[in-house]
PyMOL Python script that loads the backbone (N, CA, C, O; Angstrom):
from pymol import cmd

cmd.read_pdbstr("""\
ATOM      1  N   MET A   1       4.870  -3.290  21.556  1.00  0.00           N
ATOM      2  CA  MET A   1       3.999  -4.245  20.894  1.00  0.00           C
ATOM      3  C   MET A   1       3.386  -3.652  19.617  1.00  0.00           C
ATOM      4  O   MET A   1       3.383  -4.283  18.559  1.00  0.00           O
ATOM      5  N   ILE A   2       2.871  -2.427  19.745  1.00  0.00           N
ATOM      6  CA  ILE A   2       2.237  -1.783  18.588  1.00  0.00           C
ATOM      7  C   ILE A   2       3.273  -1.468  17.515  1.00  0.00           C
ATOM      8  O   ILE A   2       2.980  -1.576  16.324  1.00  0.00           O
ATOM      9  N   SER A   3       4.479  -1.079  17.921  1.00  0.00           N
ATOM     10  CA  SER A   3       5.506  -0.772  16.928  1.00  0.00           C
ATOM     11  C   SER A   3       5.923  -2.030  16.162  1.00  0.00           C
ATOM     12  O   SER A   3       6.241  -1.952  14.975  1.00  0.00           O
ATOM     13  N   GLY A   4       5.924  -3.162  16.816  1.00  0.00           N
ATOM     14  CA  GLY A   4       6.248  -4.418  16.129  1.00  0.00           C
ATOM     15  C   GLY A   4       5.196  -4.782  15.102  1.00  0.00           C
ATOM     16  O   GLY A   4       5.529  -5.235  14.007  1.00  0.00           O
ATOM     17  N   ILE A   5       3.925  -4.589  15.442  1.00  0.00           N
ATOM     18  CA  ILE A   5       2.831  -4.850  14.501  1.00  0.00           C
ATOM     19  C   ILE A   5       2.918  -3.883  13.325  1.00  0.00           C
ATOM     20  O   ILE A   5       2.722  -4.274  12.174  1.00  0.00           O
ATOM     21  N   PHE A   6       3.217  -2.610  13.622  1.00  0.00           N
ATOM     22  CA  PHE A   6       3.353  -1.608  12.567  1.00  0.00           C
ATOM     23  C   PHE A   6       4.480  -1.975  11.604  1.00  0.00           C
ATOM     24  O   PHE A   6       4.322  -1.852  10.389  1.00  0.00           O
ATOM     25  N   ILE A   7       5.607  -2.421  12.135  1.00  0.00           N
ATOM     26  CA  ILE A   7       6.740  -2.810  11.277  1.00  0.00           C
ATOM     27  C   ILE A   7       6.365  -3.993  10.401  1.00  0.00           C
ATOM     28  O   ILE A   7       6.712  -4.016   9.220  1.00  0.00           O
ATOM     29  N   ILE A   8       5.674  -4.960  10.946  1.00  0.00           N
ATOM     30  CA  ILE A   8       5.264  -6.133  10.162  1.00  0.00           C
ATOM     31  C   ILE A   8       4.290  -5.710   9.061  1.00  0.00           C
ATOM     32  O   ILE A   8       4.405  -6.175   7.927  1.00  0.00           O
ATOM     33  N   LEU A   9       3.340  -4.839   9.378  1.00  0.00           N
ATOM     34  CA  LEU A   9       2.401  -4.358   8.358  1.00  0.00           C
ATOM     35  C   LEU A   9       3.124  -3.592   7.252  1.00  0.00           C
ATOM     36  O   LEU A   9       2.789  -3.748   6.078  1.00  0.00           O
ATOM     37  N   MET A  10       4.096  -2.778   7.603  1.00  0.00           N
ATOM     38  CA  MET A  10       4.855  -2.029   6.600  1.00  0.00           C
ATOM     39  C   MET A  10       5.702  -2.967   5.734  1.00  0.00           C
ATOM     40  O   MET A  10       5.860  -2.735   4.536  1.00  0.00           O
ATOM     41  N   MET A  11       6.241  -4.016   6.336  1.00  0.00           N
ATOM     42  CA  MET A  11       7.010  -4.996   5.557  1.00  0.00           C
ATOM     43  C   MET A  11       6.106  -5.720   4.560  1.00  0.00           C
ATOM     44  O   MET A  11       6.493  -5.953   3.415  1.00  0.00           O
ATOM     45  N   ILE A  12       4.900  -6.072   5.004  1.00  0.00           N
ATOM     46  CA  ILE A  12       3.944  -6.737   4.111  1.00  0.00           C
ATOM     47  C   ILE A  12       3.545  -5.794   2.979  1.00  0.00           C
ATOM     48  O   ILE A  12       3.467  -6.208   1.822  1.00  0.00           O
ATOM     49  N   LEU A  13       3.294  -4.537   3.305  1.00  0.00           N
ATOM     50  CA  LEU A  13       2.961  -3.542   2.284  1.00  0.00           C
ATOM     51  C   LEU A  13       4.107  -3.377   1.289  1.00  0.00           C
ATOM     52  O   LEU A  13       3.875  -3.332   0.081  1.00  0.00           O
ATOM     53  N   PHE A  14       5.330  -3.287   1.783  1.00  0.00           N
ATOM     54  CA  PHE A  14       6.490  -3.146   0.911  1.00  0.00           C
ATOM     55  C   PHE A  14       6.630  -4.353  -0.016  1.00  0.00           C
ATOM     56  O   PHE A  14       6.848  -4.190  -1.217  1.00  0.00           O
ATOM     57  N   LEU A  15       6.506  -5.540   0.524  1.00  0.00           N
ATOM     58  CA  LEU A  15       6.618  -6.741  -0.301  1.00  0.00           C
ATOM     59  C   LEU A  15       5.492  -6.813  -1.329  1.00  0.00           C
ATOM     60  O   LEU A  15       5.701  -7.306  -2.438  1.00  0.00           O
ATOM     61  N   GLY A  16       4.307  -6.330  -0.978  1.00  0.00           N
ATOM     62  CA  GLY A  16       3.198  -6.290  -1.939  1.00  0.00           C
ATOM     63  C   GLY A  16       3.493  -5.356  -3.090  1.00  0.00           C
ATOM     64  O   GLY A  16       3.205  -5.681  -4.242  1.00  0.00           O
ATOM     65  N   VAL A  17       4.068  -4.189  -2.796  1.00  0.00           N
ATOM     66  CA  VAL A  17       4.418  -3.234  -3.858  1.00  0.00           C
ATOM     67  C   VAL A  17       5.523  -3.806  -4.740  1.00  0.00           C
ATOM     68  O   VAL A  17       5.472  -3.661  -5.961  1.00  0.00           O
ATOM     69  N   VAL A  18       6.509  -4.447  -4.148  1.00  0.00           N
ATOM     70  CA  VAL A  18       7.585  -5.065  -4.933  1.00  0.00           C
ATOM     71  C   VAL A  18       7.018  -6.158  -5.835  1.00  0.00           C
ATOM     72  O   VAL A  18       7.381  -6.250  -7.007  1.00  0.00           O
ATOM     73  N   TYR A  19       6.131  -6.982  -5.290  1.00  0.00           N
ATOM     74  CA  TYR A  19       5.508  -8.042  -6.094  1.00  0.00           C
ATOM     75  C   TYR A  19       4.716  -7.437  -7.255  1.00  0.00           C
ATOM     76  O   TYR A  19       4.797  -7.924  -8.383  1.00  0.00           O
ATOM     77  N   TRP A  20       3.947  -6.372  -6.977  1.00  0.00           N
ATOM     78  CA  TRP A  20       3.158  -5.719  -8.021  1.00  0.00           C
ATOM     79  C   TRP A  20       4.062  -5.149  -9.111  1.00  0.00           C
ATOM     80  O   TRP A  20       3.769  -5.291 -10.298  1.00  0.00           O
ATOM     81  N   ALA A  21       5.152  -4.509  -8.714  1.00  0.00           N
ATOM     82  CA  ALA A  21       6.034  -3.860  -9.684  1.00  0.00           C
ATOM     83  C   ALA A  21       6.747  -4.877 -10.568  1.00  0.00           C
ATOM     84  O   ALA A  21       6.998  -4.601 -11.741  1.00  0.00           O
ATOM     85  N   TRP A  22       7.069  -6.025 -10.036  1.00  0.00           N
ATOM     86  CA  TRP A  22       7.798  -7.029 -10.795  1.00  0.00           C
ATOM     87  C   TRP A  22       6.892  -8.067 -11.444  1.00  0.00           C
ATOM     88  O   TRP A  22       7.391  -9.012 -12.055  1.00  0.00           O
ATOM     89  N   SER A  23       5.568  -7.916 -11.328  1.00  0.00           N
ATOM     90  CA  SER A  23       4.660  -8.885 -11.930  1.00  0.00           C
ATOM     91  C   SER A  23       4.670  -8.743 -13.448  1.00  0.00           C
ATOM     92  O   SER A  23       4.952  -7.670 -13.982  1.00  0.00           O
ATOM     93  N   ASP A  24       4.363  -9.826 -14.125  1.00  0.00           N
ATOM     94  CA  ASP A  24       4.375  -9.831 -15.588  1.00  0.00           C
ATOM     95  C   ASP A  24       3.281  -8.955 -16.184  1.00  0.00           C
ATOM     96  O   ASP A  24       3.414  -8.506 -17.322  1.00  0.00           O
ATOM     97  N   ARG A  25       2.212  -8.701 -15.453  1.00  0.00           N
ATOM     98  CA  ARG A  25       1.134  -7.861 -15.968  1.00  0.00           C
ATOM     99  C   ARG A  25       1.578  -6.421 -16.149  1.00  0.00           C
ATOM    100  O   ARG A  25       1.010  -5.711 -16.979  1.00  0.00           O
ATOM    101  N   GLN A  26       2.565  -5.969 -15.405  1.00  0.00           N
ATOM    102  CA  GLN A  26       3.020  -4.580 -15.470  1.00  0.00           C
ATOM    103  C   GLN A  26       4.086  -4.355 -16.540  1.00  0.00           C
ATOM    104  O   GLN A  26       4.404  -3.208 -16.856  1.00  0.00           O
ATOM    105  N   GLN A  27       4.629  -5.402 -17.090  1.00  0.00           N
ATOM    106  CA  GLN A  27       5.730  -5.283 -18.051  1.00  0.00           C
ATOM    107  C   GLN A  27       5.390  -4.414 -19.258  1.00  0.00           C
ATOM    108  O   GLN A  27       6.191  -3.544 -19.599  1.00  0.00           O
ATOM    109  N   PRO A  28       4.242  -4.600 -19.929  1.00  0.00           N
ATOM    110  CA  PRO A  28       3.946  -3.734 -21.089  1.00  0.00           C
ATOM    111  C   PRO A  28       3.831  -2.255 -20.713  1.00  0.00           C
ATOM    112  O   PRO A  28       4.263  -1.390 -21.475  1.00  0.00           O
ATOM    113  N   THR A  29       3.262  -1.964 -19.565  1.00  0.00           N
ATOM    114  CA  THR A  29       3.128  -0.570 -19.128  1.00  0.00           C
ATOM    115  C   THR A  29       4.496   0.043 -18.885  1.00  0.00           C
ATOM    116  O   THR A  29       4.760   1.163 -19.323  1.00  0.00           O
ATOM    117  N   PHE A  30       5.365  -0.676 -18.195  1.00  0.00           N
ATOM    118  CA  PHE A  30       6.688  -0.148 -17.899  1.00  0.00           C
ATOM    119  C   PHE A  30       7.534  -0.032 -19.160  1.00  0.00           C
ATOM    120  O   PHE A  30       8.329   0.900 -19.275  1.00  0.00           O
ATOM    121  N   ASP A  31       7.385  -0.946 -20.100  1.00  0.00           N
ATOM    122  CA  ASP A  31       8.105  -0.835 -21.371  1.00  0.00           C
ATOM    123  C   ASP A  31       7.668   0.416 -22.134  1.00  0.00           C
ATOM    124  O   ASP A  31       8.499   1.122 -22.705  1.00  0.00           O
ATOM    125  N   ARG A  32       6.355   0.687 -22.139  1.00  0.00           N
ATOM    126  CA  ARG A  32       5.840   1.864 -22.825  1.00  0.00           C
ATOM    127  C   ARG A  32       6.332   3.144 -22.150  1.00  0.00           C
ATOM    128  O   ARG A  32       6.704   4.100 -22.830  1.00  0.00           O
ATOM    129  N   MET A  33       6.335   3.164 -20.827  1.00  0.00           N
ATOM    130  CA  MET A  33       6.812   4.349 -20.111  1.00  0.00           C
ATOM    131  C   MET A  33       8.316   4.543 -20.289  1.00  0.00           C
ATOM    132  O   MET A  33       8.794   5.677 -20.272  1.00  0.00           O
ATOM    133  N   ALA A  34       9.063   3.461 -20.458  1.00  0.00           N
ATOM    134  CA  ALA A  34      10.507   3.570 -20.636  1.00  0.00           C
ATOM    135  C   ALA A  34      10.862   4.215 -21.972  1.00  0.00           C
ATOM    136  O   ALA A  34      11.936   4.800 -22.109  1.00  0.00           O
ATOM    137  N   GLN A  35       9.971   4.113 -22.958  1.00  0.00           N
ATOM    138  CA  GLN A  35      10.231   4.681 -24.272  1.00  0.00           C
ATOM    139  C   GLN A  35       9.827   6.155 -24.377  1.00  0.00           C
ATOM    140  O   GLN A  35      10.201   6.819 -25.343  1.00  0.00           O
ATOM    141  N   LEU A  36       9.080   6.676 -23.415  1.00  0.00           N
ATOM    142  CA  LEU A  36       8.599   8.060 -23.498  1.00  0.00           C
ATOM    143  C   LEU A  36       9.717   9.091 -23.637  1.00  0.00           C
ATOM    144  O   LEU A  36       9.564  10.006 -24.446  1.00  0.00           O
ATOM    145  N   PRO A  37      10.824   9.010 -22.912  1.00  0.00           N
ATOM    146  CA  PRO A  37      11.861  10.032 -23.083  1.00  0.00           C
ATOM    147  C   PRO A  37      12.512  10.001 -24.467  1.00  0.00           C
ATOM    148  O   PRO A  37      13.129  10.985 -24.875  1.00  0.00           O
ATOM    149  N   LEU A  38      12.387   8.907 -25.183  1.00  0.00           N
ATOM    150  CA  LEU A  38      13.044   8.771 -26.475  1.00  0.00           C
ATOM    151  C   LEU A  38      12.158   9.233 -27.637  1.00  0.00           C
ATOM    152  O   LEU A  38      12.640   9.395 -28.758  1.00  0.00           O
ATOM    153  N   GLU A  39      10.880   9.442 -27.373  1.00  0.00           N
ATOM    154  CA  GLU A  39       9.971   9.859 -28.436  1.00  0.00           C
ATOM    155  C   GLU A  39      10.089  11.358 -28.677  1.00  0.00           C
ATOM    156  O   GLU A  39      10.387  12.130 -27.766  1.00  0.00           O
ATOM    157  N   ASP A  40       9.847  11.755 -29.936  1.00  0.00           N
ATOM    158  CA  ASP A  40       9.845  13.172 -30.280  1.00  0.00           C
ATOM    159  C   ASP A  40       8.578  13.822 -29.753  1.00  0.00           C
ATOM    160  O   ASP A  40       7.505  13.219 -29.755  1.00  0.00           O
ATOM    161  N   ASP A  41       8.717  15.049 -29.308  1.00  0.00           N
ATOM    162  CA  ASP A  41       7.556  15.799 -28.864  1.00  0.00           C
ATOM    163  C   ASP A  41       6.821  16.356 -30.070  1.00  0.00           C
ATOM    164  O   ASP A  41       7.438  16.803 -31.037  1.00  0.00           O
ATOM    165  N   GLU A  42       5.508  16.325 -30.003  1.00  0.00           N
ATOM    166  CA  GLU A  42       4.702  16.927 -31.056  1.00  0.00           C
ATOM    167  C   GLU A  42       4.515  18.404 -30.716  1.00  0.00           C
ATOM    168  O   GLU A  42       4.426  18.770 -29.544  1.00  0.00           O
ATOM    169  N   PRO A  43       4.456  19.237 -31.733  1.00  0.00           N
ATOM    170  CA  PRO A  43       4.234  20.664 -31.437  1.00  0.00           C
ATOM    171  C   PRO A  43       2.885  20.858 -30.747  1.00  0.00           C
ATOM    172  O   PRO A  43       1.903  20.202 -31.094  1.00  0.00           O
ATOM    173  N   ARG A  44       2.844  21.751 -29.780  1.00  0.00           N
ATOM    174  CA  ARG A  44       1.625  21.974 -29.024  1.00  0.00           C
ATOM    175  C   ARG A  44       0.582  22.721 -29.831  1.00  0.00           C
ATOM    176  O   ARG A  44      -0.615  22.483 -29.670  1.00  0.00           O
ATOM    177  N   ASN A  45       1.023  23.623 -30.698  1.00  0.00           N
ATOM    178  CA  ASN A  45       0.095  24.417 -31.502  1.00  0.00           C
ATOM    179  C   ASN A  45       0.585  24.390 -32.952  1.00  0.00           C
ATOM    180  O   ASN A  45       1.298  25.298 -33.378  1.00  0.00           O
ATOM    181  N   PRO A  46       0.208  23.351 -33.717  1.00  0.00           N
ATOM    182  CA  PRO A  46       0.740  23.232 -35.090  1.00  0.00           C
ATOM    183  C   PRO A  46       0.248  24.318 -36.035  1.00  0.00           C
ATOM    184  O   PRO A  46       0.864  24.526 -37.080  1.00  0.00           O
ATOM    185  N   GLY A  47      -0.843  25.024 -35.714  1.00  0.00           N
ATOM    186  CA  GLY A  47      -1.380  26.051 -36.600  1.00  0.00           C
ATOM    187  C   GLY A  47      -0.751  27.414 -36.402  1.00  0.00           C
ATOM    188  O   GLY A  47      -1.151  28.372 -37.064  1.00  0.00           O
ATOM    189  N   GLY A  48       0.206  27.530 -35.524  1.00  0.00           N
ATOM    190  CA  GLY A  48       0.808  28.829 -35.259  1.00  0.00           C
ATOM    191  C   GLY A  48       0.333  29.348 -33.915  1.00  0.00           C
ATOM    192  O   GLY A  48      -0.440  28.698 -33.211  1.00  0.00           O
ATOM    193  N   ASP A  49       0.806  30.518 -33.582  1.00  0.00           N
ATOM    194  CA  ASP A  49       0.473  31.110 -32.294  1.00  0.00           C
ATOM    195  C   ASP A  49      -0.706  32.055 -32.457  1.00  0.00           C
ATOM    196  O   ASP A  49      -0.519  33.260 -32.625  1.00  0.00           O
ATOM    197  N   LYS A  50      -1.913  31.517 -32.409  1.00  0.00           N
ATOM    198  CA  LYS A  50      -3.130  32.319 -32.541  1.00  0.00           C
ATOM    199  C   LYS A  50      -3.760  32.481 -31.168  1.00  0.00           C
ATOM    200  O   LYS A  50      -3.927  31.506 -30.437  1.00  0.00           O
ATOM    201  N   ARG A  51      -4.102  33.691 -30.826  1.00  0.00           N
ATOM    202  CA  ARG A  51      -4.733  33.927 -29.520  1.00  0.00           C
ATOM    203  C   ARG A  51      -6.056  34.583 -29.688  1.00  0.00           C
ATOM    204  O   ARG A  51      -6.736  34.861 -28.700  1.00  0.00           O
TER     205      ARG A  51
END
""", "prot")
cmd.dss("prot")
cmd.show_as("cartoon", "prot")
cmd.util.cbc("prot")
cmd.orient("prot")
């Protein structure tokens, strides 16, 4: 009985995450993250290696 309730709760949780990921509100965030590998890296220390 408890395992059946647990499975149903996990299915509801999974469907909630899928709904959240595919919602239109997340589209701009995912588009921005998709472009990150294509952007040039900025130098970490543009003034040289000063310690």
